[in-house]
C-alpha positions in Angstrom: 16.1 -25.8 23.1 13.1 -26.4 21.0 11.3 -23.1 21.7 14.4 -20.9 21.1 14.3 -21.1 17.3 10.6 -20.3 17.3 11.1 -17.2 19.6 14.0 -16.1 17.4 11.8 -16.6 14.3 9.0 -14.5 15.9 11.5 -11.7 16.7 12.8 -11.7 13.1 9.3 -11.7 11.6 8.1 -8.9 13.8 11.2 -6.8 13.1 10.9 -7.3 9.4 7.2 -6.2 9.3 7.7 -3.4 11.8 10.6 -1.9 9.7 8.6 -1.1 6.6 5.5 -0.2 8.5 7.4 2.3 10.7 9.2 3.7 7.6 5.9 4.6 6.0 4.3 5.9 9.2 7.3 8.1 10.0 7.3 9.5 6.4 3.6 10.5 6.7 4.0 12.0 10.2 7.1 13.9 9.3 5.5 15.2 6.1 2.3 16.5 7.8 3.2 16.8 11.5 6.9 17.6 11.5 7.2 14.8 14.1 7.9 11.1 13.9 5.7 8.5 15.3 7.2 7.2 18.6 9.0 4.0 18.1 8.3 2.5 21.6 4.6 3.0 21.1 4.7 1.4 17.7 6.5 -1.7 19.0 4.2 -1.8 22.1 1.0 -1.6 20.0 2.2 -4.3 17.6 3.4 -6.7 20.4 0.3 -6.2 22.5 -2.0 -7.0 19.5 0.0 -10.1 18.7 0.0 -11.3 22.3 -3.7 -10.9 22.7 -4.3 -12.6 19.4 -2.2 -15.5 20.5 -4.1 -15.6 23.8 -7.6 -15.7 22.5 -6.8 -18.1 19.7 -5.2 -20.5 22.2 -8.3 -20.4 24.4 -10.6 -20.6 21.3 -12.8 -17.7 22.3 -15.9 -16.8 20.3 -15.6 -14.2 17.5 -17.6 -11.6 19.4 -15.3 -12.0 22.4 -12.2 -11.6 20.2 -13.7 -8.5 18.6 -14.4 -7.0 22.1 -10.8 -7.7 23.2 -9.4 -6.1 20.0 -11.7 -3.0 20.4 -10.7 -2.5 24.0 -7.0 -3.0 23.4 -6.9 -0.7 20.3 -8.8 2.0 22.2 -6.3 1.8 25.1 -3.4 1.9 22.7 -4.9 4.9 20.8 -5.5 6.8 24.1 -1.9 6.2 25.2 -0.5 7.4 21.9 -2.6 10.6 22.1 -1.3 11.2 25.6 2.3 10.7 24.4 1.8 13.1 21.4 -0.1 15.9 23.1 0.1 15.6 26.9 3.4 14.0 27.7 4.2 16.5 30.4 0.9 15.9 32.2 0.4 13.0 34.7 -1.1 9.9 33.1 -3.7 9.4 35.9 -4.8 13.1 35.8 -8.3 13.7 34.3 -7.3 17.2 33.2 -5.6 16.2 30.0 -8.5 13.8 29.1 -11.1 16.5 29.6 -9.0 18.9 27.5 -8.6 16.3 24.7 -12.4 15.6 24.6 -13.5 19.2 24.9 -10.9 21.1 22.9 -12.3 22.7 19.6 -10.3 21.7 16.6 -10.0 23.0 13.0 -9.7 20.8 9.9 -5.9 20.6 10.1 -6.0 19.4 13.7 -8.7 16.8 13.0 -6.6 15.5 10.1 -3.5 15.2 12.3 -5.5 13.4 15.0 -6.9 11.1 12.4 -3.3 10.4 11.2 -2.1 9.6 14.7 -5.0 7.3 15.5 -5.0 5.7 12.1 -1.3 4.8 12.4 -2.0 3.2 15.8 -4.8 1.1 14.2 -2.5 0.1 11.4 0.1 -1.2 13.9 -2.6 -3.0 15.9 -4.0 -4.7 12.8 -0.5 -5.6 11.6 0.2 -7.3 15.0 -3.1 -9.1 14.9 -2.4 -10.5 11.4 1.2 -11.4 12.4 -0.1 -13.6 15.1 -2.4 -15.4 12.6 0.4 -15.9 10.1 1.8 -19.3 9.3 5.5 -19.7 10.1 6.7 -21.2 6.8 9.3 -20.5 4.1 6.6 -19.4 1.7 5.1 -16.9 4.1 8.6 -15.5 4.9 9.3 -15.0 1.2 5.9 -13.4 0.7 6.5 -11.0 3.6 9.9 -10.1 2.2 8.3 -9.3 -1.2 5.7 -7.1 0.4 8.3 -5.2 2.3 10.4 -4.6 -0.8 7.3 -3.3 -2.6 6.5 -1.0 0.3 10.0 0.5 0.4 10.1 0.8 -3.4 6.8 2.6 -3.3 8.0 4.9 -0.5 11.1 5.9 -2.4 9.2 6.4 -5.6 6.7 8.7 -3.8 9.6 10.7 -2.2 11.3 11.0 -5.6 8.2 12.2 -7.3 7.5 14.8 -4.7 11.1 16.1 -4.9 11.4 16.2 -8.7 7.8 17.2 -9.7 6.7 19.4 -6.8 10.0 20.7 -5.4 9.3 19.2 -1.9 12.5 18.6 0.0 12.6 16.0 2.9 15.4 15.9 5.4 14.2 12.8 7.3 16.3 9.7 6.7 13.9 7.3 8.5 13.1 5.3 5.4 16.7 4.9 4.5 17.6 3.8 8.0 14.7 1.3 8.3 15.6 -0.6 5.1 18.8 -2.1 6.7 17.1 -3.8 9.7 14.4 -4.9 7.3 16.8 -6.7 5.1 18.7 -8.3 8.0 15.5 -9.4 9.8 13.9 -10.7 6.6 16.9 -12.7 5.5 17.3 -14.2 9.0 13.6 -15.1 9.0 13.9 -16.8 5.6 16.9 -18.7 6.7 15.3 -19.9 9.9 12.1 -21.0 8.1 14.2 -22.7 5.4 16.2 -24.7 8.0 13.1 -25.7 10.0 11.0 -26.5 7.0 10.8 -30.3 7.7 9.9 -29.8 11.3 12.8 -31.9 12.5 15.2 -30.8 15.2 18.7 -30.1 13.9 21.7 -31.8 15.6 25.4 -31.1 15.5 28.0 -33.6 14.3 29.7 -35.7 16.9 32.5 -33.8 18.6 31.4 -30.4 17.3 28.6 -29.6 19.8 30.6 -26.9 21.7 32.0 -25.3 18.6 28.5 -25.3 16.9 26.9 -23.7 20.0 29.5 -21.0 20.2 29.4 -20.3 16.4 25.6 -20.2 16.4 25.5 -17.9 19.4 28.1 -15.5 18.0 26.6 -15.3 14.6 23.0 -14.9 16.0 24.2 -12.2 18.4 26.0 -10.3 15.7 23.0 -10.4 13.3 20.3 -9.6 15.8 22.5 -7.0 17.5 23.2 -5.3 14.2 19.6 -5.3 13.2 18.5 -4.0 16.6 21.0 -1.2 16.5 19.9 -0.2 13.0 16.3 -0.4 14.0 16.7 1.9 17.0 19.2 4.1 15.2 16.9 7.2 15.0 16.5 7.2 18.8 20.2 6.6 19.3 20.9 9.7 17.1 18.5 11.8 19.2 20.1 10.5 22.3 23.4 11.5 20.9 22.2 15.0 20.4 21.0 15.2 24.0 24.2 13.7 25.3 26.2 16.1 23.1 24.5 19.1 24.8 25.0 17.7 28.3 28.6 16.8 27.8 29.3 20.2 26.2 28.1 21.9 29.4 29.7 19.5 31.9 33.1 18.9 30.3 34.3 22.5 30.0 38.1 21.9 30.0 37.8 18.9 27.8 35.2 20.5 25.5 37.2 20.5 22.2 38.3 16.9 22.6 34.8 15.6 23.6 33.2 17.6 20.7 35.6 16.1 18.2 35.1 12.6 19.5 31.2 12.9 19.4 31.4 14.4 15.9 33.5 11.5 14.8 31.3 8.8 16.2 27.7 10.1 15.8 27.8 13.1 13.5 25.1 15.7 13.5 21.3 15.2 13.4 19.2 17.6 11.5 15.4 17.3 12.0 14.4 20.5 10.2 12.3 20.2 7.0 11.5 22.8 4.5 8.5 21.8 2.5 7.3 24.1 -0.3 3.6 24.7 -0.7 2.1 23.4 -3.8 -1.1 25.0 -4.9 -2.5 23.7 -8.2 -4.2 26.2 -10.4 -7.7 25.3 -11.5 -9.3 26.6 -14.7 -12.8 27.9 -15.1 -15.3 25.9 -17.1 -18.0 27.5 -19.3 -21.6 27.1 -18.0 -23.6 24.4 -19.8 -27.2 25.1 -20.7 -29.6 22.2 -20.0 -33.0 21.8 -21.6 -36.2 20.9 -19.6 -36.4 17.5 -21.3 -32.9 16.7 -20.3 -33.6 17.7 -16.7 -36.6 15.4 -16.6 -34.6 12.5 -18.1 -31.8 13.2 -15.5 -34.3 13.1 -12.7 -35.9 9.8 -13.9 -32.4 8.2 -14.2 -31.5 9.5 -10.8 -34.6 8.1 -9.2 -34.2 4.8 -11.0 -30.6 4.6 -9.9 -31.6 5.3 -6.3 -34.3 2.6 -6.3 -31.9 0.1 -7.7 -29.2 1.0 -5.2 -31.7 0.7 -2.3 -32.9 -2.7 -3.5 -29.4 -4.0 -3.9 -28.4 -2.6 -0.6 -31.3 -4.2 1.2 -30.5 -7.6 -0.3 -26.8 -7.3 0.4 -27.4 -6.1 3.9 -29.6 -9.1 4.7 -27.0 -11.5 3.4 -24.2 -9.8 5.3 -26.2 -9.7 8.5 -27.0 -13.4 8.3 -23.4 -14.4 7.7 -22.2 -11.9 10.4 -24.5 -13.5 12.9 -23.2 -16.9 12.1 -19.6 -15.7 12.2 -19.9 -13.7 15.4 -22.0 -16.0 17.6 -21.5 -19.5 16.3 -17.9 -19.6 15.1 -14.8 -19.9 17.4 -11.4 -18.4 16.8 -8.5 -20.8 16.3 -10.4 -23.7 14.7 -9.9 -22.6 11.1 -6.7 -23.7 9.4 -4.2 -21.2 8.2 -4.1 -21.2 4.4 -1.4 -20.4 2.0 -0.2 -16.8 1.6 -1.7 -14.5 -1.0 0.4 -13.8 -4.0 -0.1 -12.5 -7.5 0.0 -16.0 -9.1 -2.9 -17.3 -7.0 -4.9 -14.2 -7.7 -4.3 -14.6 -11.4 -5.2 -18.3 -11.3 -8.5 -17.5 -9.5 -9.4 -14.9 -12.1 -8.5 -17.2 -14.9 -10.5 -20.0 -13.5 -13.5 -17.7 -13.0 -13.3 -16.4 -16.6 -13.0 -19.9 -18.0 -15.9 -21.1 -16.0 -18.0 -18.2 -17.3 -17.0 -18.9 -20.9 -17.9 -22.6 -20.5 -21.2 -21.6 -19.0 -21.9 -19.0 -21.7 -20.9 -21.1 -24.8 -22.0 -24.5 -23.6 -25.4 -23.5 -22.4 -26.9 -24.1 -25.8 -24.6 -27.0 -26.7 -26.3 -29.6 -24.6 -27.5 -32.4 -26.9 -27.7 -35.5 -24.7 -29.5 -36.3 -21.4 -26.2 -37.1 -19.8 -25.1 -33.5 -20.4 -28.3 -32.2 -18.9 -27.9 -34.4 -15.9 -24.3 -33.1 -15.4 -25.7 -29.6 -15.6 -28.4 -30.6 -13.0 -25.6 -31.8 -10.7 -23.8 -28.4 -11.0 -27.1 -26.6 -10.4 -27.8 -28.6 -7.3 -24.3 -28.1 -6.0 -24.5 -24.4 -6.4 -27.9 -24.5 -4.6 -26.3 -26.2 -1.6 -27.2 -29.8 -2.4 -24.3 -31.7 -3.7 -24.7 -35.3 -4.9 -23.3 -37.9 -2.5 -20.8 -40.4 -3.7 -23.1 -43.4 -2.9 -26.2 -41.7 -4.3 -27.9 -42.9 -7.5 -29.4 -40.4 -10.0 -32.9 -41.4 -9.0 -32.1 -40.9 -5.2 -30.5 -37.5 -6.0 -33.5 -36.5 -8.1 -35.9 -37.4 -5.2 -33.8 -35.3 -2.8 -33.8 -32.3 -5.1 -37.5 -32.7 -5.7 -38.1 -32.7 -2.0 -36.2 -29.5 -1.6 -37.7 -27.9 -4.7 -41.3 -29.2 -4.9 -42.3 -26.6 -7.6 -39.6 -28.0 -9.9 -40.3 -31.7 -9.3 -41.7 -32.2 -12.8 -38.6 -30.8 -14.5 -36.1 -32.7 -12.3 -38.0 -35.9 -12.8 -38.0 -35.4 -16.5 -34.3 -35.0 -16.7 -33.8 -38.2 -14.6 -36.2 -40.2 -16.8 -34.5 -39.0 -20.0 -31.1 -40.0 -18.5 -32.5 -43.5 -17.8 -33.9 -43.7 -21.3 -30.6 -42.7 -22.9 -28.1 -44.5 -20.7 -29.8 -47.7 -19.5 -32.1 -48.0 -22.6 -29.2 -47.2 -25.0 -31.4 -44.9 -27.0 -31.0 -41.5 -28.4 -33.3 -38.6 -27.7 -35.7 -37.7 -30.5 -36.6 -34.1 -31.4 -39.7 -34.0 -29.1 -37.8 -35.3 -26.1 -34.9 -32.9 -26.7 -37.4 -30.0 -26.8 -39.0 -31.0 -23.6 -35.7 -31.5 -21.7 -34.5 -28.1 -23.0 -37.7 -26.4 -21.7 -37.3 -28.2 -18.3 -33.7 -27.0 -18.0 -34.7 -23.5 -19.0 -37.2 -23.4 -16.2 -34.6 -24.7 -13.7 -32.0 -22.2 -14.8 -34.5 -19.3 -14.8 -33.6 -16.2 -12.6 -37.0 -16.5 -11.0 -35.6 -19.5 -9.0 -32.5 -17.6 -7.7 -34.2 -16.3 -4.6 -35.4 -19.8 -3.5 -32.0 -21.3 -4.3 -30.2 -18.6 -2.3 -32.5 -19.0 0.7 -32.1 -22.8 0.7 -28.3 -22.5 0.4 -28.1 -20.1 3.3 -30.3 -22.4 5.4 -28.1 -25.3 4.4 -24.9 -23.6 5.4 
């Protein structure tokens, strides 16, 4: 009884996320390929990725092992989707279709369509992987609902722009059909997370256990059944088309009655699409005459830019490789806690905090007047260098620890500590000569020449 709500919550969350992802994927495939992405393959890829993610997080495998599992699984899923798209009539275990796929020459359009098919498979795989890492909470459910609404709104806006500005007509109704199961699954997920927010098991009132079970089962069956029918409605419509043809041939004497009944229940399915070509007209620009001096200046700027890019790329690559080694070979999956979901307010708060910190650093760098202010700046400097002051550590002990890590800056660090003792414990004020010396010491500590050493020590510390 305890695991049923969690399984139902997983089904609702997966159905909600798959609805808007499949709507976008079907729109892109139908626009370029005149075919829709197969729904069973989309569900299978999503569920397989989520299951493998649950598995290796439960066993706390290393990051490199988790990456290997994801690469192998996504490659297998991509190969199966290619087989379904191009070689459905061939046997799966036959090597003929695989040799044909690897050796067939392709033009640009075919390469683009293949990229679209494999890219959609990777998107479903990544979505399943992220769904397994997601926290089952009311905030996450609301955030997922907001992202789905934004996705559907963007899809309808793109279709409206193409129809009104470019004259492109779409006859696929996949996006319109997918929005109904999305709303049902999302509202069900939000309700379940809301009712299970305190982590306590809900109990029925005395004497209403049987009635409550029957009502819960009936309502849950109706909601999940309705969402499932709407989710698989495109395939049900295609099955109705096939069944319509078979019944038309088999039921000769009852043909008019059967046709009228099927038309009344299912209607007609139209999968044709007429998309008008849109070729923008490009104007011709007049040639520009460039002088030799300008050419030389352009070459100098180009070489300077290349040197700067190579230098920055080397530094960034070194830092990335170091952290990648620590992340791949030393960290285990499943240990890190799941944080709060991303939203616009948290993003804005982060940017605002960063800007305010930059403004304080910019406008208060010259406003230091006392030794206590310089010591507070020294604490921030040490924390950003990877050496935070401990709660039971005196200023003298903290200064000795920093001097041990930065021996070339021992004089400046010791001077700031001595001036702090002079001002706080001696109850004196700094005179002009002392203020000048402590400002010079802080200027040397804050110099960009020390950034490389500070970055090195911080990386070794972490």
